N, C-alpha and C positions, 0 to 999 in steps of 0.2 A: 854141363850144359847151360845151368840155374847160374852158374859162376860166369859164365861167358856175355849171359846175356844183361846182364845186370850195368855192363860197362859201355855195353852197345846202347841200353835205352836211356843210362843217363849221360850220352852223347848226345841223344836224336832232342830230348828233352831239354839240354843246356841250347842246344843249336834253337829249339824253337822259342829258347826262351831271349836266346839273341834276338833272332828274323821276330820277335815281339815286342823287345826295349826300341831297333832299329826304325820298325814301323811309328813303333810310340813318335822314338825320336824325331820321325820325319811329319808327323804330322803338329805336334808340339812348334816344329821350325816354319809350318805352312803355316797355321794361324799367327807367329811372330811376326812370322812377313805381312802377311794379310793386315793383322794391326799396326802394325807400322806404315804401309801405305793407306792407311787408314788414315789414322791420325795424320800423315802431308798430307791427306785432302779436306781435313776438317780444318786444321792448320789456316791452309791459303785461302779456305771461305770465309774464316773468321777475320785474319788482315782483310779479307777486301774488303768484307762489316766494316771494320774498324777504322778502315782509312775513309770511309761512305758515309758514316756516321762522327766520324772529325769533319770531314769538309764540311756534313750538311750544318751541324750542332755554332759550328763558327760563321758560315753562312748565313744561316739564319737570321738574324740580327738586324743584318742589312740585307736582308729582301721586307722582312716583317716592317720598316723602318721605312723603305723609297718604294718597294713594291716592284711586282718581274715584270712591269713596263716600261719601269724606269731604266730597269737592265736590255730590256729585252725590245724595247722599244721605239730608242735613243741610236744617233751614232758617233754622238762626241762623248770621249771619254779625259774626263779634266775635272781629277776631286780637290787639285790644287788651287779650283780659278776663287781671284777674288770677289767677285759678283756671286755667281752659285756654283755649284760643284755639281759637277753630271756624269754621272755611269753609266750611262749607251755601252754597251759592252758588243754593238752588233756592229762594229764596223773591226774591233779586235776577232770577231769568230769568223766574217769574211775573208780575213785578211787569212786567217791562219792555214781556211780550205785552202786561199790561191794559193798558198808557197807551194803547201800538198798536192793539189793538183797538178799546179807547175813541176812538183818533183817528180810524178808517177809517170806524167806525157813522158818528159826522157829518159827514167832510170827504168821503163817495162820494159817500151820495145828492145834496147840497149841489154838489158838485165838476160833477158829469155832471149835477145838471139846470140851473145856470150857463152850462157850458158847452154845452148845447141849449139854454138861452135864446141865446145870443150868436150861435148858428149858424143857427138855423134862425126865431127869431122878435120878435129887436130889428130895429131900425133903424141906419140905418149913422151915424149919427152916437154916438146908441147906444151902442157898438160900438166909438167913436173915441173917449170916455170909461172904459167897463168895460176895456177891454184893456191901457191904461198907469196907471188902477187895481190889479188883479192880478199887472202887473208889478212897479210898487211894495211891493205887499205881500209880494212875495217878497225884498224888496231890507230888510226892515226884518234887522237884529241878531237872533239870537235872546238875547241878552242882555237886550232892547228889551222882545223879547213875554213873557221871561221879569219883569221892570219892571211890566210891566203888569200879570200872572197877581197878582202879589203887591200890590201895589195898590187892583185893580179889579175882576179874576175874585177872590180871594179872598175879600175881605167879601161877594163878591153869593151865593159857594157860602155865605160865615156863614149868611147873612139868611135865604135861600131854605128852608138842609134844618134851618136852627134847631141848629149847633153849634157848634163854640168857634172854630173856625179853621178856611176853606176848604184851608188846603196839604195836598191829597189826590191820588188819584188821579185825576179828577176836573178837578182844575183840570190836571193834565199834561195828558190827554186835551183840553181844547178849546182849549189851546196848540197842541199838535201838529196838529190839526185846521186851526187855523189856517195852519201852517205848511207842510200839504202841501194846505193847498188851490190855490197856483198854479199845484205842475207838476202833482197833478186835471184843472182847467180848462183848462190852456192843451195839454197835449196830448188831451183832451178834445175839444178844440174845433178842434183839427188831424185827430184823425180822423174826424170827424162831416163837418166839409167835405169831405173828402177821398172822400166816399159819391160817388158818381155822378149827374148832376139825372134822368139815366133813367128810375134805380129807383123815387126823389118822383116824379117827373111819371107813371111809370105806376101807383103807387098809389093821385093822385090821380085819373085817367083810371078807374079800377076805382070810384072813390065816396065814396073814404077820406078822413078829414077829416084837417086838418095832425094833430091828437095819431096819431090810429091811425098816418098817415105815421111819426111820429117814433118813438111805438112798438116798430112791428111789423117797419117798415124799416132806419129810420137808423140807430137804438140797436145791433139783430142787426148789420147791414152796417158798423160802425166799432167794434164790441165788440172786436176785437182790439187795435187802439188803445188805445181804454179799458182794455182790462184791465192793461197797460204801464203805464199813465195811475197805475193803484193801486198796482202791486207798485211805481213807483219812489216813489209817497206814503209807500208801509210804507217801503220800506230809509229814507226819511227820516225818518219816526219812531222807526222801530230807531238809527239810529244817532243820535240829537239830545241831546244833551248838557247844557249850558248852562242852556235854558231849564226839563226837565226838573229838576234840579238847585238852581232857585231857587223852582218850583212845589208839587215830590211831597212836601215836607215831608222827606224822608230820613231815612224808618225804617223799617230793613231788618227786617222782619217779616214773615211770612207772614200774605197775606187777597186775602182778593176782593173785598171790599166798597169800590166805589171812592168812598164818603167817607175812608177811611184815609190816614192819613198813609205814603206806600209809598219805595221807594229804586231806582232804574234800577241798571244792569249799569254805562251809563257816568258814572253820578254818583256812581256808587262810584268808578274809577277816577281821574274826576274831581279827588273831595278826598281816596285815601289815596296819591294814587301820588308827588305831589310831597314829602311828607312824610314816607316809608317811607324806612328805611335799607335803602343798595345790598344787593345775594341774601341777604338773608333770607328765612324760609319766607312770607311776608308781603307780600315784594317780588315775589318767584314767584307767589304767589297771584292778584295783579293780574294777572298773565299769562294765566295760566286764563281769568281772564272773559274778556280781553281775545280772548282765544284762542275762546273759545264765542261772542262776539260775532259775529267773522267767519265763525264753521262759519253763524250763521241766518242773517249779513246775504248768505254764501254759498247758502244755501237757498234762500231769499227769489227770491233772482235766478233759480237753477235751478231751481224746483215755474212760474216766471214763463214761461223759455222754455220751459220743454215745452207748458205749457196754449195758449202762441201759436202752437207746429210745430203741435197739433193741430188747432187750430179751423184755422189754414190750411191744412191738411188735409183739412178736410172740407169747410171752401167750394172747397177744387180740383173 
């Protein structure tokens, strides 16, 4: 009996040891995964702080020399003037917000409507055609869209509104709306598809038709995801460079007329930074524009996070 018990005890001991080693291996794996994600999160924060510190250190000499009033209290941007250099960026900020707002006015109803159609109405075959087409639209380079804005949208705007040329804020808004559509459509469609079927079935059971269910149930339930898609599309519009550089006319003047030529902050940096002498006031002033653009993008993301958090708290 003792001889038979020993192999059994050894087997149980080996089994316990194997179980212990497996549990230890899982704990080590979990710790390594946790550390990996922690390192990635800290790296993202450090990169963000590094970008901010780089922009601030290069922008500070111009802010110290000219003062913030010169940048935000003037609408004239003319650093190469023979009489007196002017560094007012207010017109550039307003121009950037103009094309961004115009793009959202066009892209939001189209994007959300297209997402609702794909999610709630379209057949499987239509979905298989539309979704790859939207992904292809996202893959078009911005310089190609800018070229299309010059050769197609430009003469169309000129003809419709009876103006000499169509390189203006409206042209830039249309092109930025096209660039924002894939982001808004894809994320909004995912949010609408994530709405539980029980919500829709309950609405239909109460006598609502498909349109009422979409407007009063599906879209409100997916509103957090739709807001996130709009904010990401807005971030894409604010930071776009090549398209607005080619299609908006590049006239740094204060205007609120979408048929006037404008110049955005990103276009100003792209045009002038490659040719300006290093460590001059003009050079550091361009970094002030970059810093303002960075802060604007950060605030857009911050506001979107606050809105999403409040909406999720209301849902709970």
